[in-house]
C-alpha positions in Angstrom: -130.3 132.0 12.8 -127.0 131.0 14.4 -123.6 131.9 12.9 -123.0 128.5 11.2 -126.4 128.6 9.5 -125.9 132.2 8.3 -122.5 131.3 6.9 -123.8 128.3 5.1 -126.7 130.4 3.7 -124.1 133.1 2.5 -121.9 130.5 0.8 -124.9 128.8 -0.8 -126.2 132.1 -2.1 -122.9 133.0 -3.7 -122.7 129.5 -5.3 -126.3 129.9 -6.6 -125.6 133.3 -8.0 -122.5 132.1 -9.7 -124.5 129.4 -11.5 -127.6 131.4 -12.2 -126.2 134.7 -13.4 -124.5 133.5 -16.6 -127.7 131.7 -17.5 -130.0 134.8 -17.2 -127.4 137.3 -18.4 -125.5 135.4 -21.3 -124.4 138.7 -22.9 -122.3 139.5 -19.8 -120.5 136.2 -19.4 -117.3 137.6 -20.5 -117.4 140.5 -17.9 -118.4 138.0 -15.2 -115.5 135.7 -16.1 -113.1 138.7 -15.6 -114.9 139.5 -12.3 -114.0 136.1 -10.8 -110.5 136.4 -12.1 -110.3 139.7 -10.2 -111.4 137.9 -7.1 -108.5 135.4 -7.5 -106.1 138.4 -8.0 -107.3 140.1 -4.8 -107.3 136.9 -2.6 -103.8 135.9 -3.8 -102.4 139.3 -3.3 -103.7 139.6 0.2 -101.9 136.4 1.3 -98.7 138.5 1.2 -99.9 142.0 1.3 -102.6 141.8 3.9 -101.8 138.7 6.0 -98.0 138.8 5.8 -97.3 142.5 5.4 -95.2 142.2 2.2 -96.7 144.5 -0.5 -95.8 142.8 -3.8 -96.2 144.7 -7.0 -94.9 141.8 -9.1 -97.6 139.1 -8.5 -98.8 139.7 -12.1 -95.6 137.9 -13.2 -97.1 134.5 -12.1 -100.3 135.3 -14.1 -98.3 135.8 -17.3 -96.0 132.9 -16.6 -98.9 130.6 -16.3 -100.4 131.9 -19.5 -97.3 131.3 -21.5 -96.5 127.9 -19.8 -100.0 126.6 -20.6 -99.9 128.0 -24.1 -96.5 126.4 -24.9 -97.7 123.0 -23.6 -101.1 123.1 -25.4 -99.4 123.8 -28.7 -96.1 122.0 -28.2 -97.7 118.7 -27.4 -99.1 118.4 -31.0 -97.3 120.8 -33.3 -93.9 122.5 -33.7 -94.1 125.6 -31.5 -91.6 127.7 -33.5 -93.5 127.2 -36.7 -96.9 127.8 -35.0 -95.7 131.2 -33.8 -93.8 132.1 -36.9 -94.5 135.7 -37.7 -94.4 134.9 -41.5 -97.3 132.5 -41.0 -96.9 128.8 -40.1 -100.0 127.4 -41.7 -103.4 126.2 -40.4 -103.4 124.3 -37.2 -106.5 122.3 -36.2 -106.9 120.7 -32.8 -109.4 117.8 -32.3 -111.6 117.7 -29.2 -109.3 115.2 -27.5 -106.1 117.1 -28.4 -107.6 120.4 -27.2 -108.8 119.2 -23.8 -105.7 117.0 -23.2 -103.5 119.9 -23.9 -105.7 122.2 -21.8 -105.5 119.8 -18.7 -101.8 119.3 -19.0 -101.3 123.0 -19.6 -103.1 123.9 -16.4 -101.0 121.5 -14.3 -97.8 122.7 -15.9 -98.7 126.3 -15.4 -99.3 125.9 -11.7 -96.1 123.9 -11.2 -94.0 126.2 -13.2 -95.3 129.2 -11.2 -94.6 127.5 -7.9 -91.1 126.8 -9.0 -90.6 130.4 -10.0 -91.9 131.6 -6.7 -89.5 129.4 -4.8 -86.5 130.5 -6.9 -87.4 134.2 -6.9 -88.4 134.1 -3.2 -84.8 133.4 -2.4 -83.8 136.6 -4.2 -86.4 139.1 -3.1 -87.3 138.1 0.5 -84.1 139.6 1.7 -85.8 143.0 0.8 -88.3 144.6 2.9 -90.8 147.5 2.7 -90.6 149.6 -0.5 -87.5 147.8 -1.6 -89.5 144.5 -1.8 -92.3 146.2 -3.7 -90.0 147.7 -6.2 -88.0 144.5 -6.6 -91.0 142.4 -7.4 -92.3 145.1 -9.8 -88.9 145.0 -11.6 -89.2 141.3 -12.0 -92.6 141.5 -13.7 -91.5 144.4 -15.9 -88.2 142.9 -17.0 -89.8 139.5 -17.7 -92.4 141.1 -19.9 -89.8 142.9 -21.9 -87.7 139.7 -22.3 -90.6 137.6 -23.4 -91.5 140.2 -26.1 -88.1 139.4 -27.7 -88.5 135.6 -27.5 -89.5 134.5 -31.0 -90.3 131.0 -29.9 -93.5 132.2 -28.2 -94.3 134.9 -30.8 -92.3 137.7 -29.3 -94.0 141.1 -29.3 -96.6 140.0 -31.8 -98.1 137.6 -29.1 -99.4 134.1 -29.3 -102.7 132.8 -30.5 -104.2 129.9 -28.5 -105.8 126.8 -30.0 -109.4 127.4 -31.1 -112.1 125.8 -28.8 -113.5 122.7 -30.7 -117.1 123.8 -30.5 -119.5 126.7 -30.4 -118.0 130.1 -29.3 -120.9 130.7 -27.0 -120.3 127.3 -25.3 -116.6 128.2 -24.9 -117.6 131.3 -22.9 -119.6 129.3 -20.5 -116.8 126.7 -20.2 -114.2 129.2 -19.3 -116.6 131.1 -17.0 -117.2 127.9 -15.1 -113.5 127.3 -14.8 -112.8 130.8 -13.5 -115.7 130.6 -11.1 -114.6 127.2 -9.7 -111.0 128.6 -9.4 -112.3 131.7 -7.5 -114.3 129.5 -5.1 -111.5 127.1 -4.6 -109.1 130.0 -3.9 -111.4 131.5 -1.3 -112.1 128.1 0.5 -108.4 127.4 0.5 -107.4 130.8 2.0 -110.2 130.5 4.5 -108.7 127.3 5.8 -105.2 128.6 5.6 -105.9 131.7 7.7 -107.4 129.5 10.4 -104.4 127.2 10.6 -101.0 127.5 12.3 -99.6 128.7 9.0 -102.0 131.7 9.1 -100.8 132.6 12.6 -97.2 132.4 11.5 -97.6 134.8 8.6 -99.6 137.1 10.8 -96.7 137.1 13.3 -94.3 138.0 10.4 -96.7 140.9 9.5 -96.7 142.2 13.2 -93.0 141.9 13.9 -90.7 139.8 11.8 -87.8 140.0 14.1 -89.8 138.8 17.1 -91.3 136.0 14.9 -87.7 134.8 14.1 -86.9 135.0 17.8 -89.9 132.8 18.5 -88.4 130.1 16.3 -90.5 130.8 13.2 -88.5 130.1 9.9 -89.6 133.3 8.3 -88.0 132.7 4.9 -89.7 129.4 4.6 -93.1 130.8 5.5 -92.7 133.7 3.1 -91.6 131.5 0.3 -94.5 129.0 0.8 -97.0 131.9 1.0 -95.8 133.3 -2.3 -95.8 129.8 -3.9 -99.4 129.5 -2.9 -100.3 132.8 -4.5 -98.3 131.8 -7.6 -100.1 128.4 -7.9 -103.6 130.0 -8.2 -102.4 132.9 -10.3 -100.7 130.5 -12.8 -104.0 128.6 -13.3 -105.9 131.9 -13.6 -103.4 133.0 -16.4 -103.9 129.7 -18.1 -107.7 130.0 -18.1 -107.7 133.7 -19.1 -105.2 133.0 -22.0 -107.6 130.4 -23.4 -110.6 132.5 -22.7 -109.1 135.5 -24.5 -107.8 133.2 -27.3 -104.8 135.5 -27.7 -102.2 137.2 -25.6 -99.1 139.3 -25.9 -96.5 140.0 -23.2 -96.9 143.7 -22.3 -100.7 144.4 -22.2 -102.1 141.0 -21.6 -99.7 138.6 -19.9 -97.6 141.0 -17.7 -99.8 144.1 -17.5 -98.0 145.7 -14.5 -99.7 149.1 -15.0 -103.3 147.7 -15.1 -103.9 144.3 -13.5 -100.7 144.6 -11.4 -102.0 147.8 -9.8 -105.7 146.6 -9.7 -104.6 143.7 -7.4 -103.4 146.2 -4.8 -106.3 148.6 -5.2 -109.0 146.0 -4.9 -107.6 144.7 -1.6 -107.3 148.2 -0.2 -110.8 149.0 -1.2 -112.3 145.9 0.4 -109.9 145.8 3.4 -106.4 144.4 3.8 -105.9 141.3 6.1 -109.5 140.2 6.1 -111.2 137.2 4.5 -114.0 138.9 2.7 -112.4 142.2 2.1 -110.6 141.1 -1.1 -113.7 139.5 -2.5 -115.9 142.6 -1.8 -113.2 144.9 -3.1 -112.7 142.9 -6.3 -116.4 142.7 -7.2 -117.0 146.4 -6.4 -113.9 147.6 -8.3 -114.8 145.5 -11.4 -118.4 146.9 -11.4 -117.0 150.4 -11.2 -114.5 149.7 -14.0 -117.1 148.3 -16.3 -119.7 151.1 -15.5 -117.1 153.8 -16.2 -116.0 152.0 -19.4 -119.5 152.0 -20.6 -120.7 155.4 -19.6 -117.5 157.4 -19.1 -115.2 156.0 -21.7 -113.1 159.1 -22.1 -112.9 159.6 -18.3 -112.5 156.0 -17.2 -108.9 156.4 -16.1 -109.7 159.6 -14.4 -112.5 158.0 -12.4 -110.3 155.0 -11.4 -107.5 157.4 -10.5 -109.8 159.3 -8.2 -110.9 156.0 -6.7 -107.2 155.2 -5.9 -106.7 158.6 -4.3 -109.8 158.4 -2.2 -109.1 154.8 -1.1 -105.4 155.4 -0.2 -105.8 158.8 1.4 -109.2 158.8 3.1 -110.3 155.1 3.3 -107.2 153.1 4.3 -109.1 150.6 6.4 -111.3 149.5 3.5 -114.9 148.5 3.5 -114.5 145.5 5.8 -112.3 147.5 8.2 -114.9 150.2 8.4 -117.7 147.7 9.0 -115.7 145.9 11.7 -115.1 149.3 13.5 -118.7 150.3 13.3 -120.3 146.9 13.9 -117.7 144.7 15.8 -120.5 142.6 17.3 -121.2 141.2 13.8 -117.8 139.6 13.9 -118.0 138.3 17.5 -115.9 141.1 18.9 -116.9 142.3 22.3 -116.1 146.0 23.1 -115.6 146.0 26.8 -115.2 149.7 27.1 -118.7 150.3 25.6 -120.2 147.7 28.0 -118.6 149.4 31.0 -119.9 152.8 29.9 -123.4 151.4 29.6 -123.2 149.9 33.1 -122.1 153.2 34.5 -125.0 155.0 32.9 -127.4 152.5 34.7 
């Protein structure tokens, strides 16, 4: 089997599994939805962290911004948003099938656009920072915004915001949002696969290797950094919109802007799978999610201990990640010719 056929078979298998698994394991549709969301998290974080060398700790901001932007649109198109989120109770709000899906569609578009705009604006502020200062700066943005939103009564403040109820069976809703998240994960993967093979991919790799030399070669580094972050924000905004509707409720600290959970998981998943690789974030996200769910089920009291140990082992002893380790052990699988080994074999003959 040649490389093209093997690649096609791999993609077809993943697509088939994504379609078949929720049918045969309907009780785990919720967990699988979150798994595909984790894939989106890892792929988008690696655009900056792995391919460009800018380790952001604030990408979760776009996830929450997309969630709130979509929710505000979905409700605000048909009802008074302030009354809907009134802590004293604003009444009963019913959404017809047409209203629900119209609001959902417009909400997804607005979520993506709003997050891209935020990325462009914030990029002008934080991309003057480098190294740990950039990481801390982006973390501060996500943390501060989460606290500010918790005081914004229009969107429910700290009590959170309930989303419109799905106009149909709850079991059907799970499959609908699973399908949306699965399609988003596949779309994100295919887009970054194309992106890394383009001139844009070469430019952000040059920034990672030596930003000053990249600027000397005529690469407009700020533009590339901003566009890269905007791409990540686009997909994260849609992921937030889907998850907000899937969860049916969200609040600012633990669901929309969870810097200490999802915000950290983004980084860990990529490190586990392998930074700066196409498949590393996917493998890392799926493996991490499985570990998280297994420890939650069988080691409930020790889940955070187990995840903490995973972080320590990955960061200290396994920095190259799974894909990095495989590429080092089996370079021929990736079309890499190791001339030194060939020369030694020739000498032995």
